[in-house]
N, C-alpha and C positions, 0 to 999 in steps of 0.2 A: 589352467583354471577356467579360461574362457574359450568359446568357439573361435573361429577365424577372426583375428583382430582386424583384418583388412576389410571385412564386410561392413558396409555402411550401417550405422546404428538405426534402430527403430525405437519407439517408446517402450517396447517390451524389454529392452536392454538397460533401462534406466530405473533406478529406485530413488524416490524422494523421501527423505527423512523428515518427519513432522512431529510436533507436539500434539498428541491426540486430545488434549484438554482445551486447546484454543478454540475460540469462536469468532472473534472479530479480528480486524487488522490483518496481520500477515496470513492468518488462516484462510483469507479469501483467495490467496494465490494458489495453494494446493488445490482448492476447489476448481479454480479455472483450468488448471492442468488436467485434473481428473475428468472434467467435462470435455475437454478438447482431445485428450489422449486416453481413452478408456483402457488401453492396454498397459499403461504405465503402472509400475508397482509403487505402493506407498508403505513405508515403515512407520507405524504409529507408536510412539513412546507413550504408553498409558491410554486409558479410556477417557472419553469425554465427548464434547460437542463435535469436534472435527472427526474423531474416530467414528462416532455414530453416523455422521453424515456420509463419510466414505463407505461405510458398510451398507447404509440404506441405498446408496447409489451404485452398489455392486462394483466398487473399485477393487482392484487386486491389492489386498492389504495384508501385511505381516504385522502382527501385534507383539510388541515387547511390553509385557504387562508385569514388569519387575517391581518389587517393593523398594529396590535401590533406585533413587531418583536424583537427578542433577538438581542442585540448588545454587545456581549462579547468582552471586550477590551483586547488587548494583554498585556497591562501593568497590572500585577497582582494586585497591590494595588488599581488601579482604578476599576478593575473588582470586587474586594471584596467590594468596596464602593457601587457598583450597585447591590450587591447580593440580597438585600431585594426586589428590583423591579423585578429582574429576577425570584425569587421564587414566587412572586405574579403572574407573567405572566405564569410560569410553572403550577401553580395551576389552572389557568383559562383554559389552554390547556388540562390539564389532565381531568378536568370536561367535556370538549367538547368530549372527547374520550369515556366516559363511555357508551353511547348509542350504537355507532357502535361496540365497543368491546363486549358488552353483546350480541348483535345480532349475532356476529361471533365467540363466545366462545373463546375469546382471553385469554390466561393464562400467557403468557410470553411476555415481552417487551424488545426488543433488540436494543441497541443504539451504536453510534460511537463517537459523539461529545458532549462537555459539555452542549450545549444548549438543546439537546434532553435528555441528562442524567438527567438534572433537572426535566424534565417532567416525565421521568421514575421513579425518586425518589418519586415524588408525587403519581404516580400510585402504587408504592410499598406500600406506606402508606394505599392505598385503597385495598390491597390484591393481587395485581399482582406481579409476579416475575420479577425483574429488572436485566437485563444482560448488562454489559458494555463491548463492544469489544474495546480494547485499541490498536491503531495503531500509536500513537504519542509518541515521546520521551519527557522527561522532565529532567531538570537539578537538581540533588539532592541537590546541594549547593545553588540554586537560592534563593536570599534574606535570606541568612543564614539558609536555610532549611525550611523557611516559606512556600514556594511553595509546597514542599512534604507534610508537615503537613496538609496544606489546602486540598490537593488532597485526602489524606488518610481519613481525617475527612468527606469530602464530600462522599467518597465511602462507609464509614461505615453507613452513613445516607441513601444513595440512591441506593446501589447496593446489590443484593443477590449473584452475581457471576461476577468475572472479567475474561475476555478472552483476555489476552495479546497476541499479534501476534508473539512474540518471547520470549525466556527465558531472553534475554537482557532487553526487556521492562518489563517483570515480576519483574526484580530486582528493578524497581522504585516503586513497590507497595508492596514489602515485608514489613511487619509491619503494614499494613492497617487492618489486621484481617479479611479481606473479602476473601472467598474461591476463588482460581484461577485455571485456566487450560490454559496452553499455546496451542494455535491453530494457526499454521502457515498459511499464506495466500495460495491462489491457483490460478489456471487459467483454462480457458476453452480451449480444443484443437481446433486448427483451420486448421491443415494440418497434413498429415502423414510425416514420416521421409524423409529427402531429403539430398542427398550428394551434395557437391560442388567440383569443380575441385581443385586439389592440387595447392597451391601457387607456383610460383608467378603469378599474384599479390596476396597478402594477403589482403582480404577486411575486415575491421573492422568498427564497428559503436558504437556510444555512443548516449544515448537518455535521455531526461529530460529537464525541464525548464532551460533556459540559465541564470544561476546565479552561483555565486562563489561556494556556498556550494555543488553544484552538481559535481564540479570538472572537467568540460570539458577542462579546461586549462591543467590539468594533462594529459588528453588523447592526446591533441594537441602536447604538449611537448614530450611525449613518442613516438609518431609516427614520429615526426621530428627526434628524436634521433635514432630511428630504421632505418629510411631512410639514415641518415648520416653514419650508420654502414653498409650500402650496401644492406639493405633489401627493397624490393619493396612492401611497405605497403601502403594501402590507408585507409582513414578515412572519413566516412560520419557522420555528426553531426545533429541529429534530435532533434527538440525542438525550442522554441522561448521564447519571441519575438526576431526576428532578426533585427527589426528596432527600432530606438529610445531606444537602450539598450546599455549602456556603456560597459557592460561585453561582449556582442556580438562584439562590435567594437574592444575591446581588443583582442579577439580571431582572428579577421580578421587581425589585425596589426601583431600579432605573425606569422600567416600563411604567410602573405605577406613578412615579413622580412626574412623568411626562403625560399622564392621563392617556396612555396608548394601549390599555389592556384589550380594547376591541380590535386593535390593528396589528399587534405583535403578540404571538402566542407561543408558549412552550408546549410542544407536542409530545415530548418523550421519545423513547425508542420506537422505531417503526420497521417492521420486517418487509414491508412492500414499498420502501421509499422510491425505488427506481420506477415502479409503476406510476408513482405520483409526479415524477419529474415533468411529465407531459402537460401538467396543469399549471406550471409556473412559467413566468417570463424570464427570470434571471436567478441564477444560483450565486451565492456569496461564499467564497472560500477565503477565510480570514485568518489563516494560520499566522501566529506571531513569530515562533521560532522556525528555522528552516524546515520545509516539507521535502522529504527525500524524492518521492514520486507518487503523488496522491492517486490512489485507486479511485477515489470519488471523482476526481477531475476527469480521469479516463471514462468513467461511467457517464458523467454528465455529457461529455462530447458524443459518445456513442448514442446517447438518447436525444441529442439535439438541444441541449439546454446550455445557452451561453453563460459565461461566468464573469463576475467581477472578482478578481483573484489577487491575493497577496503575492507580491513579487519576491518570494523567498525560495531558497533551495532549488529543486528541480521544476517548480511550477512554470517558470518562464520558458522552459523547454517544451511544455505541453500546450499552453495557452498562447495563441498568436494575438498579441496586443493590437486591438483595433479591428481584428478580423473575426476571431472565434470568441472574443470576449475582451475584457479590459483589465489591465494590471494596475495596481496601486501600491505605494510603499507600505510595508508591513506595519500594522498598528496605527496607521493614519486614518482615523475615522472620518475626518474632514475630506480627505482625498477620495475615500470610498463614497461618501455622500455626493461628491461632485460627479463621479461616474454614474451613480444611480440616477441623479437628476438629468444628466445628459441623455441617457437612454430613455428615461421616462418621456422626455420632450421630443424624442426622435424615434417614433414607432417604426418607421421604415428601416432605420439603421438596426434597431433591435431585431426586427424580423430577418434582415440580411445576415446578422450574426447567428441567428438560430439555424439558418440553412447552412452557413459555413461551418458551424460547430458540428452539425450532423455529418456533413461531408468529410471533414477531417477525422472525426471519430470513426466513421465506417471505413476509411482508407488507411488510417494509421494506428488505431487503438483497439482492433479486434484481436482475438486469440490466434487467428490465422497468421498474422504478422509475427506475433510474439512466439508462436510455436515454430515457425520457419526459422526465425533468428536463433532460437534456443537450440534447435536440432543442428543447425550449422555450427554453432559454438561447440556442441558435444563432438561433432565429427572432426572439428579442427584439432582435437586432442589426439587423433589417430592419423593425422595427415603425414 
């Protein structure tokens, strides 16, 4: 089925399975690989934002434009009840891929989500190597541990190698008996290092979908507290939706009650956020529930923007507390305010953190490192 199996792999031998309709979140990762490895093959299940992006950027793309679609339910028990139908559909899609994979000498199938992982599992049965990159967290105690046992059993069947995005995520898969390598996420550089004038004012931003788990309310409360302490701190909130969103309304009410509308603004979604990083002194990452391995954290460091970050999930693996930023207990707006006030009052320390974040970002969180580690992981399957 394949050419000489002892020949070291190149990106031409790898196919990444993706949901062609995705735009944000995990969809960022295939874009990174496509930019770094133009010869990689992408299998897009359906048309949409990601598929159009891959096509516009001339990625080698195979389209599976079937009317039969996976519909994985969030309720685990219901998802398990649909399992047989999903496996049947995965088998069908795997069979569709044999011809294009043979033509392009594909040897490794790389996936991100459960739907594509089922297809990769079928292809594993056919002799391909199946790699699951894990960017999502799961609760170990969910349904009395049934969720973890189900995931482990599925991985033993369908994966040759797991690539968790952080050691925190890797902990969810210990006991699965599937080989693992932690590979942290990365970012593409967009601009050279840029200084900003010393505060005041101190310009902060927080970014992400406007929902409680992202913790924007902690950022708002902390900035209000810092201002009450006499610090001229400003906050821009990027993300949405800003309309028909009870959480966004709650943020507006808090800002209005503090008479802070001139200093804290909801900016909505922004397509050029990274180009704006250079204009801020401090980023706020306020996630309440565990963050697996934040792509935004990687981007801020590559861009030289220090963070005050919630110490949840994989974030402490990325942010060096006191060096490239400061960590605080998740959901503790008072502790976050203390970090903001400390940095406001110590412009030299803030400037040093900016340089340190940029240096760490450029040495640890570019795609060169992620690509090298990923290719080494692929080749370990043939050692």
